[in-house]
N, C-alpha and C positions, 0 to 999 in steps of 0.2 A: 769291278771297277774298270771301265774301259779307258782307252787313251784320251778321248775327248773330255771325259770327267775330270782326269788328272790335270789336263791342260787348262781347263777352266778354274779348277780349284787353285792351281799354282799361281795363275793370273791374279785371282782374288787375293791369295795370301801375300804375294809379294807386293801387291799394291798396298795392302794394309802395312806391311813392313815399312814401306816408304812413306805413306801418308799418315799412318796411325789411326785415322778414322776415315770411314767411307760413308757418305750420306745417301739419301734416297734418290738423289738426282744423278748418281753414278750408275753406269751400266753394270758395274761389279756388284753394286748392291742387290740388284735384281737376280744376277747370276748366283749370288751366295745363297739365296733361299730356294735354289733347285735342291731337292732333297739330297741326291747323291753328291752334289757339289758341296753342300753345307757339311755333310758327314766327312768328307775328305779334307775340307778346310780345318775342321775340329780336330781331325787326326793329326794334320800337319802341326797345328798349334800345340797340341798336347806333347808331341814328340820333341818339339824344339823349345818346351818350357815357357810357352806364351799361352795367352788366355783370351778368348773372344768375349766381348760383351755385346749383347744384342739389346737394342732399344728399338722402339717403334719407327725411328727415322734415320737411325745410325748404327753402325757396327764399329766397335773399337778393338784395337789389338793392344794388349799390355803384357809386360814381361812378368813372369811369375817371381816371387821373392827369392827362391831357391831353384836350383836344378835347371836353369835356362841356358841355352847355348848364347843367349844375348845378354845375360846377367853380366854386370860389371862390378869389380870391387872398387875400393876407394881410389886406388891409384888410377884406374881407367876413368872414374868419374872426373877426377882432377884434370886429366887429359882432355876430356870432352867439355868440361866447364871449368875453365881456367881461373874464374873468379873464385873457386872453392880452394883455398890454399892450405887449409889445415882441417883436422877433424873438429877443432873448436868452431871454425866457421861453418863447418858442415851441420853440427848440431844446432847452431843458432839459426841457420837458413832453414832447418827442418822445423824448428819451433815457430819461425815466422810464418812459414807455409801452413803449419797446423793452426795457428791463430786465425789466419785468413779463412781457411776451411771451416773452423768453428763458428766463425761470425756468419758465414753462409748457411751452414747446416744446423740451424736451430729451429726454425719453423717456416711455414709457407710464406708468412708475411716478410721474414728476413730474407728469404730467397728472391721474392718479387722485388723488394727494395734494393738489394745488392745488384741484381740483374739490371735494374733501371738506373740506378745512381752510381753504382760501384763504390769502392772503398779507397779513399785517398791514402797515399803513402804516410802522410803526417797522422791521420786518424789511426792507421795501422801501428805506427810507432808508438802512439799513446797506448793503444790497446796491448801491444806486447809489453810495454813498460809496466802498466798496471798489473799485468799477469805475473811478470818476473819479480816485481817488487813484493807482490803477494807470497810468492814462493820463497823470497828472501826472509820475509817475516816468519813463515812456517819453519824454515830451515834453523833459524835461531832457537826456536822451541824444540824442534825434533830434527836433529842432524841427520837422521837416517831417512828423511823424506826424500822420496824418489828411488830408493833401493829396490823396494818391491817392484816397481814399474820399470826397473833397469834404465833409469835416466840419471845421468850425472848431473843433478840439479846444481850442485855447488859450482861446477864449471861453467854451466849455462849462465847462472845468476852473476857470477863474477865477471865473466867475459862481457856480458851486457852492460853491467853497472859502470865498468870502467872504459866502455867503448865511448869514443867521442860523439857528442851530440852536434849535428850540423847546425852552425849558425845561420847559414843561408841555404845555398843550394849546392855547396861544394861537393858533397858527398854524391849528389844525384848526377851533376853535370860532369864530374870527373870520374864517376864510377868507383869512388873510393870506398872499398869494402871495409875499411877500418872505422867508418862512421855508421851510425845506426840507419840513416836513410839510405846511404850507399849500399848497406847490406840488404835492406828491404828491396831496393832496386834491383839487385842481382837475384834475390829470391823470386821476385815477381817475373824477372826475365827468364828464369827456368820454366815457369808455368806458361809464359807466352810462347816459348820455343816449342812446347809441346802442343800448342794450339788450344790451350784451355781457358785462357783469358785474352782480353784485349786491353791494351794500355793507351789511356786517352790523356791529353794535356801534358805530354811528356816534358815540354819545356816550361811549363808553368807550375801548376800543382797537380802532379800526375796522379792518376787513380787507375785501379785495377778493376776492369769490368769482367765478371765471370761469364763465360760462354756456356751454352746449353750443353756442350760436351763435358764441361767440368760438373755440372749437376748430375748428368748421367753417370759419370765416373764415380761420384759419391753415392748415388743411389744403387747402382748395379754392381759396384765393386767394393768401395771402402766399407760400407756398412756390413760386409761380410768378414771383415778382419777385426779380430778382438783388440789388436794393438791400436788400431785407429779409434775405436770406440773408447778404449782405455784414456788415450791422450785426449780425445774430444771432451771426455767427462772431467779430466783435470782442468781443462780450459774454460768449459762451459760453466763451471761453478763460479769462476772469477767473472764471466760476462753476466751471469745473473746477478751477482752481488752488486755490480756496478750499475745494472739497469734498475735495481731496487733503490739505489742511492742517487738521486737527481743531482746532487752536488758534485759528482764525478764528471 
């Protein structure tokens, strides 16, 4: 490994740290696929607890769940994303994001439709509400629901049920995380900050448009995580039930 290879690999890796994604139009993209450079970048990623995703037109850098020098605990996440004020809101935001991903990651038709049309915050609110109300029904019959999946279903359901429903666009305009739409806006902002979605009609009826980067992240990363598949299965069951019932 010579100094020129290390220099090139470092340039690629630190560009990824800054940008998170490098596409085919970047000089660094071409440099990355030089065999010795690629090997060195992968070594840097492995040693720092990060992970490289390679797709035909992009390379992504993501942080591994554990053992990363870039990993953050909940306190650090609060410092970076000040809209997450408690673990309760963190869990709700996680469920909102998972509901959004489950809506995308069903079949090719769903991917094409959501990439073209997006999902409005209000449609996502209805989707999350249907999901959580279904969980509420299950909890009444089976109080241990969620224990096996290590999800505090009772807290998620209770928090959502008693969260203020926006009468107009107060939660959206004011960024009020104590309302459902306000919390959804914050959840989508996290994805937007990561460069995974675009938000359109922000001042009217906002909608989230998934970018190709998000679809690649799903295909090349999330599908390898059992936890993601488990949560998607919990959510997809409700989606399928609603799809079969046209009255919903």
